[in-house]
Each structure stands twice: as C-alpha cells, then as structure tokens.
Backbone bond lengths (Angstrom), bond angles and torsions (degrees), N, CA, C in turn:
res aa  C-N    CA-C-N  psi(-1)  N-CA   C-N-CA  omega(-1)  CA-C   N-CA-C  phi
1 X - - - 1.462 - - 1.523 109.41 -
2 X 1.324 116.08 132.82 1.454 121.04 -179.75 1.523 109.81 -91.40
3 X 1.327 115.05 140.51 1.465 119.96 177.96 1.519 109.55 -82.78
4 X 1.290 116.35 129.10 1.457 121.39 178.84 1.530 109.19 -85.14
5 X 1.301 115.61 139.46 1.463 120.05 178.46 1.518 109.20 -70.10
6 X 1.301 114.64 147.51 1.465 119.86 -178.14 1.516 110.90 -69.73
7 X 1.311 115.53 130.37 1.466 120.26 179.77 1.517 109.05 -74.08
8 X 1.348 118.38 120.65 1.471 119.52 -179.31 1.507 113.04 -65.11
9 X 1.346 117.17 -18.87 1.453 120.66 -179.62 1.528 112.78 -92.05
10 X 1.334 115.72 -2.92 1.452 118.40 -179.61 1.526 109.97 -71.55
11 X 1.333 115.09 165.41 1.458 120.00 -177.67 1.517 110.64 -66.50
12 X 1.314 116.46 132.85 1.448 122.22 -178.01 1.515 109.65 -122.92
13 X 1.342 115.13 150.00 1.450 120.16 176.02 1.524 109.60 -79.83
14 X 1.332 115.36 170.09 1.462 120.22 -176.94 1.522 111.39 -60.23
15 X 1.340 116.77 -43.77 1.462 120.09 -179.86 1.527 111.46 -66.15
16 X 1.343 116.47 -31.64 1.465 119.45 176.44 1.530 110.55 -65.89
17 X 1.327 116.24 -39.35 1.469 120.39 176.66 1.523 110.64 -62.98
18 X 1.327 116.46 -42.65 1.459 119.96 178.05 1.524 111.41 -62.10
19 X 1.337 116.11 -40.33 1.467 120.12 178.85 1.523 110.76 -64.90
20 X 1.338 116.48 -41.75 1.466 119.75 178.40 1.530 110.59 -64.59
21 X 1.340 116.35 -43.17 1.452 120.20 179.11 1.526 111.01 -63.14
22 X 1.332 116.49 -37.65 1.463 120.13 -179.63 1.520 111.17 -60.34
23 X 1.326 117.46 -42.29 1.458 119.87 -178.34 1.528 111.81 -72.26
24 X 1.326 116.44 -32.46 1.470 118.76 174.19 1.526 109.99 -64.16
25 X 1.331 116.44 -41.69 1.462 120.41 179.21 1.523 111.36 -68.65
26 X 1.333 116.68 -36.78 1.465 120.02 179.05 1.519 110.88 -64.04
27 X 1.332 116.88 -45.21 1.466 119.61 178.51 1.526 111.48 -64.40
28 X 1.341 116.30 -37.19 1.467 119.74 177.11 1.532 110.44 -64.98
29 X 1.321 116.50 -41.93 1.463 120.44 179.18 1.531 111.02 -63.52
30 X 1.327 116.56 -38.80 1.468 120.06 178.25 1.534 110.09 -62.99
31 X 1.333 116.37 -42.82 1.474 119.95 178.67 1.529 110.84 -62.15
32 X 1.328 117.08 -41.84 1.463 120.34 178.72 1.521 111.05 -63.56
33 X 1.336 116.40 -42.33 1.466 120.54 179.56 1.524 110.76 -63.69
34 X 1.334 117.29 -42.10 1.466 120.94 -179.68 1.529 110.57 -62.08
35 X 1.339 116.77 -48.95 1.465 119.97 179.00 1.526 111.47 -65.61
36 X 1.335 117.04 -35.71 1.462 120.39 177.40 1.525 110.60 -63.98
37 X 1.332 116.73 -39.21 1.459 120.76 178.48 1.525 110.99 -64.40
38 X 1.335 116.13 -40.62 1.465 120.19 177.35 1.534 110.11 -61.17
39 X 1.345 116.25 -44.08 1.466 120.10 179.06 1.525 110.82 -66.24
40 X 1.330 117.37 -39.27 1.466 121.54 -178.88 1.521 111.51 -63.51
41 X 1.323 117.61 -34.47 1.463 122.19 -177.47 1.527 112.46 -81.50
42 X 1.328 117.58 -1.58 1.467 121.56 177.83 1.534 110.00 -125.97
43 X 1.332 117.11 63.57 1.481 120.27 -173.98 1.525 113.74 -65.73
44 X 1.341 117.76 -34.74 1.463 119.01 -177.98 1.525 111.39 -64.44
45 X 1.320 116.24 -46.23 1.468 119.53 178.38 1.525 110.57 -68.19
46 X 1.334 116.72 -41.29 1.467 121.18 -176.24 1.523 111.58 -63.57
47 X 1.328 117.28 -42.11 1.459 120.13 -175.26 1.525 112.62 -97.26
48 X 1.338 117.27 -55.83 1.466 119.57 -174.85 1.526 112.23 -63.48
49 X 1.341 116.49 -38.70 1.465 120.06 -176.51 1.522 112.78 -90.49
50 X 1.330 117.38 -43.30 1.473 120.77 -172.34 1.532 111.67 -94.77
51 X 1.313 117.52 -69.51 1.460 121.41 -170.81 1.524 112.30 -64.99
52 X 1.325 116.97 -46.53 1.463 120.92 -177.82 1.517 112.57 -89.83
53 X 1.320 117.03 7.43 1.461 120.11 -178.94 1.510 112.84 -61.44
54 X 1.341 117.28 -37.87 1.467 120.87 -177.52 1.522 112.45 -70.14
55 X 1.333 118.01 -9.36 1.462 120.72 177.61 1.528 111.40 -88.12
56 X 1.329 117.49 -14.13 1.460 121.34 -177.72 1.526 110.55 -92.16
57 X 1.321 118.38 137.03 1.475 121.46 -179.18 1.529 113.47 -63.42
58 X 1.356 117.47 -20.94 1.464 119.47 -179.45 1.524 112.27 -91.70
59 X 1.336 116.47 17.69 1.464 120.79 177.12 1.526 109.70 -61.69
60 X 1.319 116.97 147.04 1.463 122.10 -175.10 1.527 112.12 -53.63
61 X 1.305 117.78 -44.67 1.468 121.14 -178.71 1.524 111.55 -62.24
62 X 1.329 117.10 -42.97 1.460 120.56 179.66 1.522 111.25 -65.89
63 X 1.333 116.93 -37.85 1.465 119.75 178.44 1.521 110.69 -65.20
64 X 1.331 116.78 -40.17 1.459 120.33 178.50 1.528 110.99 -66.95
65 X 1.323 116.98 -37.46 1.465 120.06 178.19 1.527 110.91 -65.34
66 X 1.337 116.71 -39.16 1.472 119.79 177.04 1.525 110.78 -66.21
67 X 1.334 116.51 -37.90 1.460 120.22 178.42 1.524 110.93 -64.72
68 X 1.336 116.26 -42.81 1.468 120.46 177.90 1.527 110.11 -65.17
69 X 1.324 116.87 -37.50 1.460 120.44 178.82 1.519 111.12 -61.07
70 X 1.337 116.65 -41.85 1.462 120.15 179.14 1.523 111.72 -66.78
71 X 1.339 116.25 -40.21 1.467 119.45 -177.63 1.524 111.81 -70.56
72 X 1.337 117.01 -40.02 1.466 120.97 -175.31 1.527 113.22 -97.51
73 X 1.327 115.26 -3.61 1.464 121.06 179.07 1.531 111.64 58.44
74 X 1.330 114.99 47.14 1.460 121.05 175.96 1.527 108.45 -126.88
75 X 1.321 115.72 158.45 1.462 120.81 -175.79 1.529 110.10 -96.54
76 X 1.331 116.28 91.96 1.458 121.03 175.00 1.528 111.03 -138.99
77 X 1.331 115.77 20.88 1.460 121.18 -178.80 1.530 109.78 -83.96
78 X 1.324 116.76 132.00 1.458 122.86 178.41 1.527 108.38 -107.91
79 X 1.307 116.47 114.57 1.467 121.53 -176.66 1.523 113.14 -106.84
80 X 1.339 117.18 -12.23 1.460 119.73 176.87 1.523 109.90 -155.35
81 X 1.329 114.97 153.40 1.465 122.05 174.49 1.530 105.84 -116.71
82 X 1.340 117.24 96.37 1.468 121.44 -166.55 1.531 115.05 -80.05
83 X 1.314 117.38 65.32 1.463 120.46 171.19 1.523 108.26 -154.59
84 X 1.306 115.35 160.66 1.463 120.26 178.37 1.519 108.99 -118.60
85 X 1.314 115.39 152.71 1.457 121.04 178.50 1.523 109.29 -97.93
86 X 1.320 115.36 137.85 1.460 120.11 178.70 1.523 109.29 -130.69
87 X 1.325 115.42 154.49 1.449 121.75 175.60 1.518 108.09 -119.01
88 X 1.335 117.77 122.26 1.459 121.78 -175.64 1.523 112.08 -111.93
89 X 1.308 117.16 4.92 1.466 121.78 -179.86 1.522 108.34 -115.58
90 X 1.329 117.46 133.51 1.456 120.67 -175.58 1.526 112.61 -62.03
91 X 1.327 116.52 -31.23 1.466 120.08 178.05 1.524 111.55 -105.45
92 X 1.338 116.62 12.20 1.463 120.42 -173.85 1.513 113.57 -61.79
93 X 1.336 117.74 -44.82 1.457 119.76 -177.06 1.530 111.73 -69.21
94 X 1.339 116.43 -35.44 1.466 119.25 179.21 1.528 111.16 -68.50
95 X 1.336 116.73 -47.44 1.466 119.50 179.90 1.528 111.07 -65.92
96 X 1.332 116.11 -35.29 1.465 119.74 176.07 1.516 111.04 -64.16
97 X 1.322 116.75 -39.29 1.460 121.55 177.83 1.526 110.60 -59.94
98 X 1.320 116.54 -45.36 1.475 120.50 179.97 1.526 110.67 -66.01
99 X 1.336 116.92 -44.68 1.461 121.26 -177.77 1.526 111.61 -62.61
100 X 1.331 116.84 -47.56 1.460 120.70 -178.49 1.528 110.53 -66.37
101 X 1.333 117.47 -37.56 1.467 120.47 177.20 1.524 110.78 -63.07
102 X 1.337 117.10 -38.42 1.467 120.27 178.29 1.525 111.11 -66.33
103 X 1.340 116.66 -43.34 1.472 120.36 178.62 1.527 110.25 -61.61
104 X 1.327 116.27 -44.29 1.465 120.15 178.14 1.523 110.90 -63.08
105 X 1.336 116.57 -40.20 1.463 119.81 178.13 1.515 112.19 -63.83
106 X 1.334 117.04 -39.49 1.469 120.33 178.53 1.520 110.79 -64.84
107 X 1.337 116.95 -42.92 1.470 120.22 -179.60 1.521 110.48 -62.85
108 X 1.329 117.42 -45.26 1.460 120.71 -179.07 1.527 112.46 -68.76
109 X 1.340 117.01 -31.83 1.461 120.58 -178.12 1.520 112.82 -90.61
110 X 1.324 118.26 -0.65 1.465 121.18 -175.78 1.536 112.59 -57.91
111 X 1.350 119.66 -46.06 1.478 118.18 177.96 1.530 112.81 -57.41
112 X 1.335 116.68 -38.91 1.479 119.01 178.05 1.527 110.72 -68.71
113 X 1.333 117.05 -38.44 1.464 120.77 177.96 1.522 110.75 -60.73
114 X 1.336 116.78 -45.36 1.460 120.86 178.39 1.528 110.25 -63.11
115 X 1.324 117.10 -38.84 1.468 120.75 179.32 1.521 111.02 -63.73
116 X 1.329 117.35 -40.31 1.464 120.89 178.07 1.526 110.74 -65.46
117 X 1.317 117.22 -41.51 1.459 119.91 178.39 1.532 111.31 -65.34
118 X 1.342 116.09 -35.94 1.451 120.58 177.60 1.534 110.69 -66.88
119 X 1.331 117.40 -38.62 1.464 121.00 176.98 1.524 111.16 -62.62
120 X 1.330 116.44 -31.60 1.463 119.91 178.67 1.527 111.18 -73.77
121 X 1.333 117.55 -38.26 1.466 121.96 -176.80 1.520 111.83 -81.54
122 X 1.318 117.64 -32.61 1.453 122.95 -170.54 1.533 114.66 -54.67
123 X 1.365 120.30 -43.57 1.471 119.28 -179.36 1.524 114.77 -60.00
124 X 1.347 116.49 -22.46 1.466 119.47 -178.69 1.521 112.52 -82.65
125 X 1.324 117.71 -6.37 1.457 121.60 -178.16 1.513 111.23 -96.43
126 X 1.315 115.14 151.88 1.463 120.07 175.30 1.526 109.25 -77.41
127 X 1.323 115.77 170.85 1.469 120.15 -178.79 1.526 110.98 -61.70
128 X 1.346 117.15 -39.38 1.467 120.54 179.52 1.517 110.91 -68.76
129 X 1.346 116.17 -39.69 1.461 119.06 178.99 1.525 110.72 -65.27
130 X 1.320 116.67 -35.05 1.466 119.54 177.65 1.528 110.83 -66.36
131 X 1.330 115.51 -40.36 1.463 118.41 179.66 1.523 111.15 -66.35
132 X 1.340 116.87 -37.58 1.459 120.30 178.63 1.528 111.45 -71.72
133 X 1.335 116.70 -25.94 1.466 121.05 -178.02 1.523 112.33 -94.19
134 X 1.309 116.60 8.61 1.450 119.83 -179.22 1.534 110.37 -62.80
135 X 1.298 116.52 133.05 1.459 121.51 179.34 1.512 114.11 93.34
136 X 1.345 118.12 4.02 1.466 120.63 -178.84 1.524 110.76 -62.18
137 X 1.328 116.93 -44.36 1.464 120.57 -179.50 1.529 110.40 -62.86
138 X 1.332 116.00 -43.99 1.466 120.21 -178.24 1.526 111.20 -63.18
139 X 1.334 116.50 -50.46 1.469 119.71 -176.80 1.524 111.69 -69.42
140 X 1.339 117.64 -35.01 1.469 119.67 176.46 1.520 110.58 -62.80
141 X 1.329 116.04 -42.23 1.465 120.32 179.45 1.517 111.31 -66.59
142 X 1.336 116.41 -43.57 1.463 120.15 -179.59 1.526 110.88 -62.92
143 X 1.331 116.66 -44.34 1.467 119.54 -179.49 1.524 111.39 -64.86
144 X 1.329 116.96 -40.23 1.457 120.03 179.59 1.525 111.03 -64.71
145 X 1.324 116.51 -46.33 1.464 120.49 179.46 1.529 110.62 -63.45
146 X 1.346 116.56 -40.66 1.467 120.03 177.60 1.529 110.56 -61.92
147 X 1.334 116.78 -40.96 1.454 120.28 178.30 1.518 112.26 -65.51
148 X 1.336 116.27 -40.97 1.462 120.79 178.14 1.530 110.23 -62.38
149 X 1.329 117.26 -45.54 1.464 120.67 179.14 1.529 111.07 -64.43
150 X 1.328 116.59 -38.76 1.460 119.98 178.53 1.527 110.71 -63.55
151 X 1.327 116.00 -44.50 1.457 119.55 178.68 1.517 112.21 -65.81
152 X 1.331 116.28 -37.64 1.467 120.49 -177.19 1.524 112.26 -75.40
153 X 1.329 117.06 -40.83 1.464 120.80 -174.13 1.524 114.03 -90.62
154 X 1.328 117.51 -24.31 1.468 120.15 -174.95 1.531 111.68 -112.39
155 X 1.326 116.61 -61.35 1.463 119.55 -172.11 1.530 111.84 -69.39
156 X 1.336 116.71 -48.81 1.469 120.38 -175.73 1.528 113.14 -59.09
157 X 1.343 118.93 -53.66 1.481 117.10 -177.81 1.521 113.54 -62.94
158 X 1.339 117.71 -37.07 1.463 119.45 178.93 1.524 111.75 -66.94
159 X 1.334 115.72 -41.93 1.469 119.42 179.02 1.523 111.13 -68.03
160 X 1.333 116.64 -42.60 1.462 120.45 179.77 1.519 110.77 -62.95
161 X 1.329 116.41 -43.33 1.459 119.50 -179.34 1.525 111.16 -65.50
162 X 1.336 116.97 -42.07 1.466 119.63 -178.46 1.524 110.91 -67.59
163 X 1.331 117.24 -50.99 1.461 120.69 -176.64 1.527 112.04 -71.42
164 X 1.354 116.33 -37.47 1.453 119.23 -177.53 1.511 113.79 -72.02
165 X 1.335 117.44 -25.91 1.460 120.68 -178.59 1.527 112.84 -100.58
166 X 1.330 116.73 -3.11 1.469 119.80 -178.47 1.529 109.56 -74.19
167 X 1.316 116.71 130.29 1.465 121.92 179.65 1.525 110.07 -135.01
168 X 1.324 115.51 135.88 1.461 120.53 174.75 1.525 110.82 -87.13
169 X 1.337 115.69 -16.89 1.462 121.02 178.58 1.521 109.04 -161.01
170 X 1.326 117.13 148.11 1.454 121.60 177.11 1.525 111.55 -67.77
171 X 1.316 117.24 -14.94 1.459 120.86 179.68 1.524 112.70 -83.59
172 X 1.335 116.32 -6.93 1.472 120.98 -179.10 1.518 108.59 -111.96
173 X 1.322 116.90 111.36 1.471 121.71 179.53 1.514 109.88 -88.99
174 X 1.324 116.24 146.58 1.455 121.60 179.21 1.528 110.12 -89.01
175 X 1.315 115.32 114.48 1.455 122.72 172.92 1.523 106.93 -123.71
176 X 1.313 115.18 99.71 1.469 121.72 -171.94 1.517 109.71 -87.49
177 X 1.333 116.07 133.98 1.462 119.47 177.69 1.528 109.69 -70.67
178 X 1.321 115.81 147.56 1.459 121.20 -179.75 1.520 111.06 -59.04
179 X 1.328 116.54 -40.96 1.463 120.53 -178.82 1.525 111.68 -63.07
180 X 1.341 117.13 -39.97 1.464 120.74 179.17 1.525 110.86 -65.37
181 X 1.325 116.87 -43.67 1.464 120.92 -179.89 1.524 111.22 -63.31
182 X 1.341 116.78 -47.95 1.466 120.92 -178.68 1.521 110.84 -63.60
183 X 1.325 117.27 -42.28 1.472 120.74 -179.61 1.520 110.92 -61.91
184 X 1.335 116.94 -40.02 1.462 120.61 179.80 1.526 111.13 -64.45
185 X 1.322 116.81 -47.51 1.467 120.77 -177.99 1.527 111.06 -64.12
186 X 1.321 117.38 -48.12 1.466 120.30 -176.82 1.525 111.55 -68.40
187 X 1.344 117.12 -38.73 1.464 120.04 -179.91 1.517 111.18 -64.52
188 X 1.331 116.48 -45.58 1.460 120.33 179.93 1.528 111.06 -64.77
189 X 1.310 116.73 -40.69 1.466 120.71 -177.75 1.525 111.73 -67.78
190 X 1.329 116.99 -50.05 1.465 120.37 -178.80 1.525 111.38 -67.94
191 X 1.327 117.34 -38.54 1.470 120.20 179.20 1.524 110.82 -61.15
192 X 1.315 116.56 -41.49 1.468 119.94 179.04 1.523 110.60 -65.10
193 X 1.338 116.55 -40.65 1.464 119.65 178.52 1.519 112.41 -61.24
194 X 1.329 116.21 -41.74 1.469 120.58 179.88 1.524 111.17 -69.13
195 X 1.325 117.02 -44.02 1.470 121.24 -177.94 1.524 111.17 -63.77
196 X 1.319 117.72 -33.15 1.461 121.21 -179.81 1.534 112.49 -69.46
197 X 1.321 117.94 -5.90 1.466 121.47 176.33 1.528 111.77 -83.01
198 X 1.327 117.69 8.24 1.467 122.04 -177.03 1.529 113.15 -53.81
199 X 1.349 120.88 -46.83 1.480 119.26 178.88 1.528 113.26 -60.54
200 X 1.338 117.40 -34.67 1.459 120.54 178.57 1.522 110.25 -68.18
201 X 1.332 116.71 -41.30 1.468 120.66 177.48 1.527 110.17 -62.15
202 X 1.326 116.74 -44.47 1.468 120.40 178.28 1.525 110.66 -62.21
203 X 1.334 116.87 -36.88 1.463 120.38 179.29 1.524 110.66 -59.37
204 X 1.332 117.14 -49.70 1.464 119.98 -177.46 1.528 111.16 -70.73
205 X 1.327 117.98 -34.97 1.461 119.31 175.83 1.529 110.91 -65.18
206 X 1.329 116.72 -34.58 1.468 120.60 176.78 1.520 110.59 -70.04
207 X 1.341 116.34 -37.75 1.463 119.75 177.76 1.528 110.94 -62.35
208 X 1.345 116.27 -35.90 1.463 120.37 -179.82 1.519 112.33 -83.59
209 X 1.339 117.44 -2.92 1.452 120.85 177.95 1.515 114.19 79.89
210 X 1.338 117.23 13.55 1.460 120.25 -178.22 1.528 110.84 -78.53
211 X 1.344 116.67 -38.08 1.458 120.66 178.66 1.521 109.67 -125.72
212 X 1.317 115.56 155.92 1.462 123.00 177.37 1.531 108.17 -134.45
213 X 1.336 117.75 164.08 1.470 118.81 176.34 1.521 112.95 -57.40
214 X 1.336 116.68 -38.66 1.467 119.70 179.08 1.527 110.95 -63.99
215 X 1.325 116.39 -40.13 1.468 121.05 178.60 1.521 110.62 -63.11
216 X 1.339 116.56 -44.62 1.465 120.66 -178.87 1.525 111.75 -66.61
217 X 1.347 116.45 -37.36 1.464 118.86 177.94 1.531 111.10 -69.84
218 X 1.323 116.12 -36.85 1.462 120.74 -178.60 1.527 111.36 -62.58
219 X 1.338 115.25 -40.47 1.461 120.01 -176.78 1.526 111.85 -102.59
220 X 1.331 117.17 28.08 1.468 120.81 178.81 1.531 110.64 -62.61
221 X 1.346 117.09 -42.88 1.471 119.63 -179.47 1.527 111.10 -65.08
222 X 1.330 116.27 -38.54 1.458 119.47 177.87 1.526 110.46 -65.87
223 X 1.334 116.11 -37.77 1.460 119.90 179.98 1.525 111.44 -63.86
224 X 1.330 116.73 -32.63 1.459 119.66 178.17 1.520 111.09 -61.95
225 X 1.331 116.33 -40.60 1.456 120.05 178.11 1.529 110.63 -64.36
226 X 1.338 115.69 -43.99 1.468 120.48 179.45 1.528 110.22 -63.06
227 X 1.328 116.86 -42.13 1.468 120.79 -179.97 1.525 110.90 -63.07
228 X 1.323 117.32 -41.19 1.465 120.81 177.94 1.526 111.17 -63.50
229 X 1.328 116.32 -36.86 1.465 120.18 177.21 1.530 109.89 -66.86
230 X 1.343 116.34 -43.90 1.467 120.09 178.21 1.521 110.81 -61.75
231 X 1.329 116.67 -41.64 1.467 120.57 178.63 1.522 110.83 -62.58
232 X 1.330 117.07 -38.53 1.469 120.18 178.77 1.519 111.36 -68.42
233 X 1.346 117.13 -33.42 1.463 120.77 179.69 1.522 110.67 -73.75
234 X 1.341 117.02 -42.44 1.461 121.06 -177.50 1.518 111.59 -64.78
235 X 1.340 116.28 -44.78 1.461 119.83 -177.62 1.527 109.32 -85.84
236 X 1.333 118.06 117.29 1.460 120.27 -178.40 1.516 112.77 -72.07
237 X 1.323 117.77 -19.77 1.457 120.36 -178.18 1.525 110.11 -89.54
238 X 1.339 117.61 146.02 1.470 120.70 177.68 1.516 112.68 -78.86
239 X 1.318 116.73 10.52 1.464 121.51 -179.35 1.527 109.39 -65.62
240 X 1.323 116.99 119.42 1.459 121.74 -176.94 1.522 111.40 -65.70
241 X 1.334 116.77 -29.15 1.468 119.90 179.56 1.520 110.95 -64.24
242 X 1.329 117.26 -44.10 1.468 120.96 178.97 1.518 111.04 -62.90
243 X 1.322 116.78 -40.72 1.461 120.15 -179.00 1.527 111.39 -66.70
244 X 1.333 116.82 -37.27 1.467 120.01 177.40 1.530 110.18 -67.36
245 X 1.333 116.74 -40.17 1.461 120.96 178.86 1.521 111.34 -62.20
246 X 1.323 117.25 -30.65 1.470 120.70 176.80 1.521 110.42 -79.69
247 X 1.322 116.97 -40.44 1.465 120.67 -174.35 1.521 112.51 -69.02
248 X 1.334 118.41 -38.19 1.466 120.92 -176.17 1.533 112.08 -60.23
249 X 1.354 120.01 -49.20 1.477 118.34 176.89 1.526 112.96 -61.66
250 X 1.324 117.07 -33.19 1.468 119.43 178.68 1.524 111.21 -67.28
251 X 1.320 117.17 -38.00 1.469 120.24 174.80 1.533 110.04 -61.00
252 X 1.318 116.41 -44.09 1.470 120.62 179.16 1.524 110.94 -63.59
253 X 1.332 116.84 -41.49 1.462 120.32 178.74 1.527 111.00 -65.02
254 X 1.324 116.87 -35.29 1.473 120.19 177.26 1.522 110.26 -64.91
255 X 1.329 117.02 -41.79 1.465 120.54 177.89 1.527 110.61 -65.70
256 X 1.330 116.55 -38.76 1.473 119.54 175.20 1.521 109.96 -63.17
257 X 1.337 116.19 -36.78 1.466 120.23 177.47 1.521 111.97 -62.61
258 X 1.321 117.34 -37.64 1.471 120.46 176.30 1.524 110.14 -62.50
259 X 1.323 116.13 -43.08 1.472 120.56 178.35 1.526 111.05 -63.76
260 X 1.335 116.93 -41.63 1.471 121.27 178.39 1.521 110.29 -64.25
261 X 1.318 117.05 -43.03 1.461 120.72 178.74 1.527 111.00 -62.59
262 X 1.339 116.72 -36.23 1.461 119.89 176.82 1.519 111.94 -64.30
263 X 1.325 117.89 -38.59 1.465 121.27 177.54 1.522 110.35 -64.83
264 X 1.340 116.34 -42.73 1.465 120.34 178.73 1.518 110.87 -61.31
265 X 1.338 117.31 -44.91 1.466 121.05 179.29 1.523 111.17 -63.69
266 X 1.320 117.01 -40.20 1.463 121.15 178.84 1.518 110.86 -62.79
267 X 1.325 117.56 -41.59 1.467 121.09 178.69 1.521 111.01 -67.42
268 X 1.334 116.62 -36.42 1.459 119.86 177.64 1.528 110.96 -63.99
269 X 1.316 116.81 -44.25 1.470 120.58 179.49 1.524 110.92 -64.89
270 X 1.316 116.93 -39.57 1.458 120.53 179.04 1.535 110.94 -64.63
271 X 1.354 114.15 -41.49 1.474 118.05 178.87 1.517 110.72 -65.76
272 X 1.334 117.83 -38.32 1.456 120.82 178.92 1.533 111.29 -65.27
273 X 1.326 117.62 -37.58 1.466 121.11 177.32 1.524 111.25 -64.97
274 X 1.328 116.13 -41.01 1.467 119.43 179.94 1.522 111.22 -66.19
275 X 1.336 115.90 -39.41 1.471 119.44 -179.33 1.523 111.63 -70.63
276 X 1.350 116.74 -31.48 1.465 119.23 -178.98 1.535 110.88 -79.78
C-alpha cells in the first residue's frame, strides 16, 4: 500500500496550523539571515554608498534638487551637509554594523517573506478568492520597495539636511552620533515602506467586508487629517515641505485604495449573482 501525501488544503487542527505557520516563519527568518549576512560582508557598499549616501553633497537627491533649481531659477540646491558623525560607544560601530545589516536583509527578503505568508493563507481561500487575490505578493512587494525608495531618496535626505544643518547659535557645532543618524535613516525608510502598503490593507479589509468604497469616500476628509498626522509622525523634522512630500503620496494611495475596494465589491456582487 502506498502512502498518500497529505493534502495541504485538507482540514487541519489549530496546532497543525501553528506548526505550518512556524515553518513558514522559519524559512522567512533563514532568508532574512542569508541576506543580512550578504549585507554584513559588504560594509563599504552598505555604509559608504547606501546608508551614509545622504550625508554626501553628490547624493542623487541633492543633484536633482540642484538641477531643478537651475531650471526653475529657485534656490533649493544643497551643496553641503554641515555636520560630522561621531561614535561615542566602544562597541557602537560593531552593533551598528549588525543592526544595519539586519535591516538591509529584511528589506531584501521582504518579497520572500510575503510569499511565505501568502502560502500559509492561500489554502484557506476558495478557488475564486485565489483568482481575485492573484498578484497580492507582487503588488505588496512593489509597494513596499516603492515606499522604501521614497523614504530613502526623498524623506531621509531632506530630514537629515534640515536637522543636521539647524543651529540655534554659531557657537554650537553639530556633531551627530552615529546611532542617531542610523536610527533616523532606517526609521524613515522602513516607515515609508510599511505605510505604502495602504492599498493592500484596504484590499483585505474590503474582502472581509469591513470597508467599502462608499465608506472610504464618506470619510475621505477625515482620512486627510489622519494622513497629515501620520506624515508629521514619520518626518522627524518640523519642515512643512517634508511633511507635504509624505502626505501627497499617502493621499494618492488612499485614492488607489478606494479604486481597489471598488474592484473587490464588484467581484463580490458578481460572485453573488452567479451563486444565486
């Protein structure tokens, strides 16, 4: 007698679900560790090119701002970032190296992490729900990467330049600790990546019937207030320009979420007609 393989779609007990989830998380953790190790073994590229890039005047964002300044004849060109980084902890650079490598590993492994989570959820969905959810992993990954790039290329350099060059007196020089600089860059970058997942969150809330397009349109004005608050929290600098730059993409993502919710509702109505 041949043993039949266990059907992943068959009914499972609660502990079986926990066991399945554990292995999905273990594989995701292994992927993060592998990518983190790759980042750890390339410190010059990781720090000099990526993390500390926003401190250099030839950073891509600063060059684009100077180009726009020349074209529009306005003064928004950044030619220097007037502060120095210091390390005051004997193990500060080593622990920073490990922390930044882990963050980089998580960002690079995020698409695989989402894929593992999707593999865990997928057996619980019907065939129609799977067809409607096609592309969730792809769009979640794209939105996260877009958010990370937005935070890294737009929010981080503007915040670093504003806070790093701000002085209450010429007698007080800015000497920024390495830990403060790294925390600011990583927090802004990861926060933007997470916030850009708003359309995906709206999609699943619409699937569960918690929100509808009418609900989202009704509370559009309220959402603007919430988005402005989120933009103020994400950007550590009180610079209104940075907050507007964060708020505008969030408004667009909210509108995309309304469109996504409308598609979900349309598919639900179509499925109900077919079943009736």
